[in-house]
N, C-alpha and C positions, 0 to 999 in steps of 0.2 A: 585449389590454391593452397600453398603452404602459409600457415599463419603462426605468428609467434607473439606471445604475451611477454612483455618485458616488465619486470618488477624491480625498480631501483629501491634499495633498502639500506637504511643506516640505523643501526640499533633498534631493529624491529623484531627481536626474538619472540616477544610475546604476541605479536600480531601475524607474523608471516605465514604460519601454518594455516590459520583460518582463511587468509586471503587465497593461498594456494588451493586449499580444499574447496573453497567456494567456486573457483574457476574450474577445477576438475569435475565438480558435480553439476556444472552448468549445462552439460550435454554438448558443448561446442567442440569441434575438432580443431584444437589448438595445441601447440607446444608451449612450454613455459620455461623461462630462464629468469633466475633471480640474480641481479647484479649487487653483490654485497660490497657496499662502498666503504671499505676499511672500517667496518663496525668493531667496537671494542667489547661487544657482548657476544652472545651465541647465535647471532642471525644466520651465519653460514651453516652452523651445525643444524639448526632448526629447519632451514631450507632443504638441506640434503636429506634430513629425516622425513621431510614432506614428499620426497621422491621426485625432485626436479633438478635440472642442471643448474649449477651455481658458478658464476664468474666472481672470483674473489679479487677485488682490487687491493693492491698492497698498501695503499694509503687512501685517506678520504679525499676524493676529488670534488665532492659536491654534486648536486643533482644533475647538472649539465654533463659532467664527466661520466657519471654513472649511466645516464640515459644513452649517451653516445656510445659507450662500450656495448650496450645492448644493440644499438643500430649497426655498429661495426660487425657484431656477431651475426645479425640478421642478413647483412649484406654478404658476408663471407659464406654463409650457409644457404644463400639464394632463396630467402623467403620472399613471398609476394606481398604479404601484409604484416605489419608490426603494430602492436597495440601497447601503449604505455599505461600501466595500472600501478597506483601507489601501493606501498607495502603496509600502510597504516589502516587499511580497511575502509577508507572513506569512499572509494569508487564502487558504486553499486554494480555488481556483476550482471544483473539482469539487463543492463543497457549495452553490454558487450556486443550482442548480436546486431543491434542497430548500427553501431559504429562500423563493424565489419561489413555489413550489408551495403552501407553507403559507399565504402571504398570499392568493394567488388562490383558494384553497379556503376562505377566510374563517375560518381556524383562529384567527387573532388579528389585531390591528391593528399590533402590533410583535413581530417575530420576532427573537430574539437567538440568534446562533450561539455556543453554549456549549462551552467546553473541558472542562467538568466534569460535565455532566448524564449522560454516559457516560464510561467509562474511555478516556483518550487518551494520546498520547505526550508531551503538554505537561508540562514540569516547571518551575514558577516558582521563583524564588529564595526564601529563607526570609522575607525582609522583604516581598516582593511577595505571597507566599502568606498572610502574616498580614493584609495589607490586604484581599486578596480575600475571605478568610474573614470578616473583620470586617464588610465591607459586605454580604456575602451574608446574614449573620444580621440586620443592621440593616434592610436593604430588605425581606427576607422578613417581618420583624416588622411593618413599617409597612404593607405591602400585603396581609398575611395570605395570602401565596402564596410558595412556595419558589422563589427565583432563585439559581442556583449560580454564575453568571458575570456579575456586575453590571458589570465593567469591560471586557467584550468590546466592541470597536468593529465587529464583523462583524454587521451588522443589516439587516433588510429591513422596510419599512413600507408600509402601504397609503395610500389617498387621505385618510382622516380624519387620520392621523398626519402626513402631508405638510403638510396645512393647519395643523395644530396647531404643528408644529415650525418652519414658515415664519414664524409669528407670534412664537414665543418658543423660544429654545434657549440653554442656559447657554454662556457664552463660553469657559471653560476647565474641563477635566476634566468633561465633560458626561454621560458614559455612565451613571453611577450615578443622578444626579439626574433624568435624563429618564425612567427607569423609574418612579420614584415619581410624577413629574409626569403621565406618560401614564395611570397607574392612577387618579390623583385626578381626571383629566379624563374618566374613563369608558371609556378604551380598554383592550382586552384585551392582555395581554402573555404571550408563551410562549417557551420555549427549545427549540432543536433542536441536537443534537450535531453539532459540526464539528471538523475537524482544523486545527491551526495549524502553519505552517512556520517555520523560522528566518528571520530577516531575510536578504534577498538580499545586502545589503552595508550598512556603516555600523553604528551602534549607537543604542540608545534615548537620548533627550536628557534623560530624567527621572533626577535625582540623588536621593540619600537625603534631602537637605533639601527637594527638590521633593515627595518622597513624604510627608514629615511635614506640609507645607503642604496637600497634597492631602487627607490624612486629616482634618485639622481643618476645612478650608474646606468640604469636601463634607458632612461630618457636620452642620455648622451649617446649610448650605443645605437639607439633607434635612428638617430640623426646622422651618425658618422659611419656605422658599419656598411650600409649599402654602397657608399662611395668607395670604401676600402675594397669591397668585393669586386666592384667594377674595375678598379685598378688591377687587382690580382688576376681577374679573368682576361684582361687585355694583355697581360704580360706574365704568364704563370712562372716562367723561369726566374724572374726577378724576385718572386715571393716564395721560392723553394719548390715550385711545381706541385704536383698532387702528392697526397700522402702515400707512403710506401705500400700500404695494403691495397691500393686501387690500381 
């Protein structure tokens, strides 16, 4: 199977080489692409010097746009498996093989690397923990299946999900919404326990105000988006049809 590791990166020049090197030395047969999301530092240069393909977005699209660019590339290049790995070094590469194996064994279409399905060393802040618990309960209610880590960006998907997410992917804060979307579109979702490392350097760009916006925006989208997709799928021509690359 053709496997692609997608690394969305924004201003990660100090971290990206370590992330790429850790994947290269893992012994896994994977290709790597870094999606440079309009960084204002030398993320693109550092990625190219690390010896991987780089997709340079002309402006900062946010995590959703960057990840979808990777999925579009995976779709166009006919990959069977795509794995999302953050560019800050938090995702432990030792868990990559578990995620890939679950997809290739057809255990699910979307495998989420969860920090909470089993006990781990990850300790979120009080406010972050409240958000994680809220979305876990809401998503589990909507799809009638327990998901413990809806905000994890450590994910692996198969061919059906690659095609689906190449066509549509939320632009900002996409992790929670895509679980419900994938379920509504008939894909199977499953969690596997993973470990998370501290950031190699730098800090998260999400502030308290961002967190409140995230909570409100994603909750609304979880309730509204499935209905919009149902309308779009029933009459594609009225909603612009499929994207040009499909």
